[in-house]
C-alpha positions in Angstrom: -5.1 17.4 -10.9 -4.4 15.4 -7.8 -3.6 11.7 -8.2 -4.1 9.0 -5.6 -2.7 5.5 -6.0 -4.8 2.9 -4.3 -3.6 -0.6 -3.6 -5.9 -3.7 -3.5 -5.8 -6.4 -0.8 -7.0 -10.0 -0.4 -9.7 -10.9 -2.9 -8.0 -9.4 -6.0 -5.6 -12.3 -6.6 -5.6 -14.6 -9.6 -3.1 -17.1 -11.0 -0.8 -15.2 -13.4 -0.9 -11.9 -11.6 2.2 -9.8 -12.1 3.8 -12.0 -14.7 3.7 -9.4 -17.5 5.9 -6.9 -15.6 8.2 -9.7 -14.2 8.9 -10.9 -17.7 9.8 -7.4 -19.0 11.8 -5.7 -16.2 14.8 -7.0 -14.2 13.9 -4.5 -11.4 10.5 -6.3 -10.9 12.3 -9.7 -10.8 14.5 -8.3 -8.0 11.3 -7.4 -6.0 10.0 -10.9 -6.4 13.4 -12.4 -5.5 13.6 -10.4 -2.3 10.0 -11.4 -1.3 10.9 -15.0 -2.0 14.0 -14.8 0.1 12.3 -13.1 3.1 9.2 -15.3 3.0 10.9 -18.6 2.1 8.5 -19.2 -0.8 9.0 -18.9 -4.6 6.8 -15.9 -5.2 7.0 -15.9 -8.9 6.0 -19.5 -9.1 3.2 -19.0 -6.6 1.8 -15.9 -8.5 2.2 -17.2 -12.0 1.5 -20.9 -11.6 -0.6 -21.2 -8.4 -2.4 -23.4 -7.9 -5.2 -21.1 -6.7 -5.8 -23.1 -3.6 -2.2 -22.6 -2.5 -2.1 -19.0 -3.6 -5.1 -18.1 -1.5 -3.7 -19.4 1.7 -3.3 -16.3 3.9 0.4 -16.9 4.6 1.1 -17.1 0.9 -1.3 -14.6 -0.5 -0.3 -11.6 1.6 3.3 -11.4 0.5 2.5 -12.5 -3.0 -0.1 -9.7 -3.5 2.2 -7.2 -1.8 4.9 -8.1 -4.3 2.5 -7.6 -7.3 1.2 -4.2 -5.9 4.7 -3.0 -5.4 5.8 -4.2 -8.8 3.0 -2.1 -10.4 3.9 0.9 -8.3 7.5 0.6 -9.4 6.6 0.4 -13.0 4.3 3.5 -12.7 7.2 5.3 -11.0 9.6 4.3 -13.8 7.1 5.8 -16.3 7.1 9.0 -14.3 3.6 8.6 -13.1 3.6 9.6 -9.4 0.8 10.2 -6.9 0.4 13.0 -4.4 -1.8 10.6 -2.2 -1.7 6.9 -1.5 -4.0 4.5 0.3 -4.7 0.8 0.4 -7.5 -1.6 1.3 -6.6 -3.8 4.3 -3.4 -5.6 3.2 -3.1 -2.9 0.5 -2.0 -0.4 3.1 1.4 -2.1 3.2 2.3 -1.3 -0.5 0.9 2.2 0.3 3.4 2.5 3.2 6.2 1.5 0.9 5.0 3.9 -1.8 5.0 6.7 0.7 8.5 5.9 2.0 7.2 4.9 5.4 8.6 1.4 5.1 11.6 0.2 3.1 11.1 -2.7 0.7 12.7 -5.4 3.0 10.8 -4.2 6.1 7.5 -4.2 4.1 7.9 -7.9 3.3 9.0 -8.8 6.8 6.0 -7.0 8.3 3.5 -8.6 5.8 5.0 -12.1 6.4 4.5 -11.7 10.2 1.0 -10.2 9.8 0.0 -13.2 7.6 1.4 -15.8 10.0 -0.3 -14.2 13.0 -3.6 -13.8 11.3 -3.7 -17.4 10.1 -2.7 -18.7 13.5 -5.4 -16.6 15.2 -8.0 -17.7 12.7 -7.3 -21.4 13.3 -7.6 -20.8 17.1 -10.8 -18.8 16.8 -12.6 -19.8 13.6 -15.1 -17.4 12.0 -16.4 -16.3 8.6 -17.3 -13.2 6.6 -20.5 -12.1 4.9 -20.8 -9.4 2.2 -24.1 -7.5 2.3 -25.3 -5.7 -0.7 -28.4 -3.5 -1.4 -28.6 -2.3 2.2 -27.0 0.9 3.5 -24.6 1.2 6.5 -27.3 2.3 8.9 -29.5 -0.7 8.1 -26.5 -3.0 8.6 -25.6 -1.3 11.9 -29.2 -1.7 13.1 -29.0 -5.5 12.5 -25.6 -5.7 14.2 -26.9 -3.9 17.3 -28.7 -7.1 18.2 -25.4 -9.1 18.5 -22.4 -8.9 20.8 -18.7 -8.6 20.0 -17.5 -12.1 19.1 -20.9 -12.9 17.5 -21.0 -10.5 14.5 -19.1 -7.3 13.8 -18.6 -4.7 11.0 -15.5 -5.6 9.0 -15.5 -3.5 5.8 -17.5 -0.5 4.8 -16.6 -0.7 1.1 -19.1 1.4 -0.7 -22.6 2.9 0.1 -24.2 -0.5 -0.9 -21.4 -3.0 -0.1 -20.7 -3.8 3.5 -18.9 -6.9 4.9 -19.3 -8.3 8.4 -17.3 -10.9 10.3 -18.8 -13.4 12.8 -19.7 -16.9 13.8 -20.9 -19.0 10.9 -24.3 -19.8 12.5 -24.8 -16.1 13.3 -23.9 -15.0 9.8 -26.4 -17.5 8.4 -29.1 -15.9 10.7 -28.1 -12.4 9.6 -28.2 -13.4 5.9 -31.8 -14.4 6.4 -32.6 -11.0 8.1 -30.8 -9.2 5.2 -33.0 -11.1 2.7 -36.1 -10.0 4.6 -35.0 -6.4 4.2 -34.6 -6.9 0.4 -30.9 -7.1 0.6 -28.5 -9.9 -0.2 -25.9 -11.7 2.0 -23.0 -13.4 0.2 -20.7 -15.7 2.2 -17.1 -15.0 1.4 -14.5 -17.7 0.8 -12.0 -16.6 3.4 -10.0 -18.4 6.0 -10.8 -16.1 9.0 -13.1 -13.5 10.4 -10.8 -10.6 9.5 -11.0 -7.1 10.9 -12.8 -8.3 14.0 -12.2 -9.3 17.6 -11.9 -12.9 16.4 -8.2 -12.3 15.7 -7.5 -10.3 18.8 -4.5 -12.6 19.6 -2.9 -11.6 16.4 -3.3 -7.9 17.1 -1.4 -7.9 20.4 1.5 -10.0 19.0 1.6 -7.8 15.9 1.8 -4.7 18.0 4.9 -6.1 19.8 6.5 -7.1 16.5 6.0 -3.6 15.1 7.9 -2.0 18.0 11.1 -3.3 16.4 10.3 -1.9 12.9 11.4 1.6 11.8 8.6 3.7 10.4 9.7 6.9 8.6 7.7 10.1 8.0 5.6 9.9 4.9 6.9 11.5 1.7 3.4 11.8 0.3 0.0 12.0 2.0 -1.4 8.6 3.2 -5.0 7.9 4.2 -5.7 5.0 6.6 -8.5 2.4 6.9 -9.0 2.7 10.7 -9.8 6.4 10.7 -10.4 7.1 7.0 -8.1 10.1 7.5 -4.5 11.1 6.7 -1.8 10.7 9.3 1.8 12.0 9.3 3.3 10.9 12.6 5.3 7.6 12.3 4.4 6.4 15.8 0.7 7.1 15.2 0.9 5.4 11.8 2.4 2.3 13.5 -0.4 2.2 16.0 -3.0 2.4 13.1 -1.4 -0.6 11.4 -1.7 -2.9 14.4 -5.2 -1.6 15.2 -6.2 -2.3 11.6 -6.2 -6.0 12.2 -9.3 -5.9 14.4 -10.9 -2.6 13.3 -13.3 -2.2 10.4 -11.9 -1.0 7.1 -13.7 2.4 6.4 -12.9 2.4 2.7 -16.1 4.2 1.6 -15.4 7.1 4.0 -11.7 7.0 3.1 -12.5 7.5 -0.6 -14.9 10.3 0.2 -12.3 12.0 2.3 -9.6 11.7 -0.4 -12.0 13.2 -2.9 -13.0 15.9 -0.5 -9.3 16.8 -0.1 -9.0 17.3 -3.9 -8.2 13.9 -5.3 -9.8 13.6 -8.7 -7.8 10.8 -10.3 -7.7 7.4 -8.7 -5.2 4.8 -10.0 -5.6 1.2 -8.7 -2.1 -0.3 -8.8 -2.5 -4.1 -8.7 -4.5 -7.0 -10.1 -8.1 -6.7 -11.1 -10.2 -3.6 -10.5 -12.0 -4.2 -7.2 -11.2 -0.8 -5.8 -11.9 1.1 -9.0 -15.4 -0.4 -9.0 -15.9 0.5 -5.4 -14.8 4.1 -6.0 -17.1 4.4 -9.0 -20.0 3.3 -6.8 -19.1 5.8 -4.0 -18.4 9.1 -5.7 -20.6 11.3 -7.9 -20.1 10.7 -11.6 -18.0 13.1 -13.6 -16.3 14.4 -10.5 -13.2 12.1 -10.9 -11.5 9.6 -13.2 -10.6 6.1 -12.1 -8.1 3.7 -13.7 -6.9 0.2 -12.9 -3.5 -0.9 -14.1 -1.4 -4.0 -13.7 0.3 -4.6 -17.1 2.8 -2.4 -18.9 0.4 -1.6 -21.8 -2.2 -0.4 -19.3 0.4 1.8 -17.7 1.4 3.2 -21.1 -2.3 3.9 -21.8 -2.7 5.6 -18.4 0.2 8.0 -19.3 -2.0 9.3 -22.1 -5.3 8.9 -20.2 -4.4 11.3 -17.4 -3.3 13.9 -20.0 -1.0 15.8 -17.7 2.7 16.4 -17.5 3.6 14.3 -14.5 6.9 14.8 -12.6 
């Protein structure tokens, strides 16, 4: 049995996330306290009380969600449930880097804070939106996108065989939504503050690359798969390059899941709020070839311990 922990990114948040573990474990409170200190925001108050409008601001959400994902990982580890493989969706790659020992806890929050600030700054300078497309496959979406230039509409997330997200100018996204409808698909505008994973935030990518030069990346202690290539990487400098490239590159989550499964992963554990990634995995892989779980609260972690039915290290 090969277990992968997968960490969710923006879109999985809700007011109250992480509170169960925070109330029960002093180690979890320490994680939130460190995040609050580095980001100069009360992370516990933000996660548990909101309001949602404040929580979903990019500069608040990225460190807040990272704290929750890392809290869940820490509790899993304390229950002796450990993965051989880790991965994350977009922002979720940072808790994955922490879980693999590539970044220390303090550096993880420093990097996420900087990433969030640069992304928000770039989005304000070059506004755009995002459109989720369902019921069309990747080739149909690429065919539509071939009629548009970079800076008009671009592939942002390949989430599952039938869920693809694009970034672009609002008027172009409206036009594409109509074309999608004509092809019997559906375009759903996303409530986001920027055109993520696209050339719209190119300014952020260059500044982030410079910032990461000062951050120490260690060799991974367990296998990590990455959004930009959908493949594993072990070299710290190449991993660092993948992390700054990720800002403007599409998240190849569907291919990443298939590659993890192809390398023997047959248990996926989503460590964080909600179950967005669990649902995507279930839509991507053949039934009965894997098990998928989503955990956030202590009771769910205890149940998982029995559910995987294996003596874990």
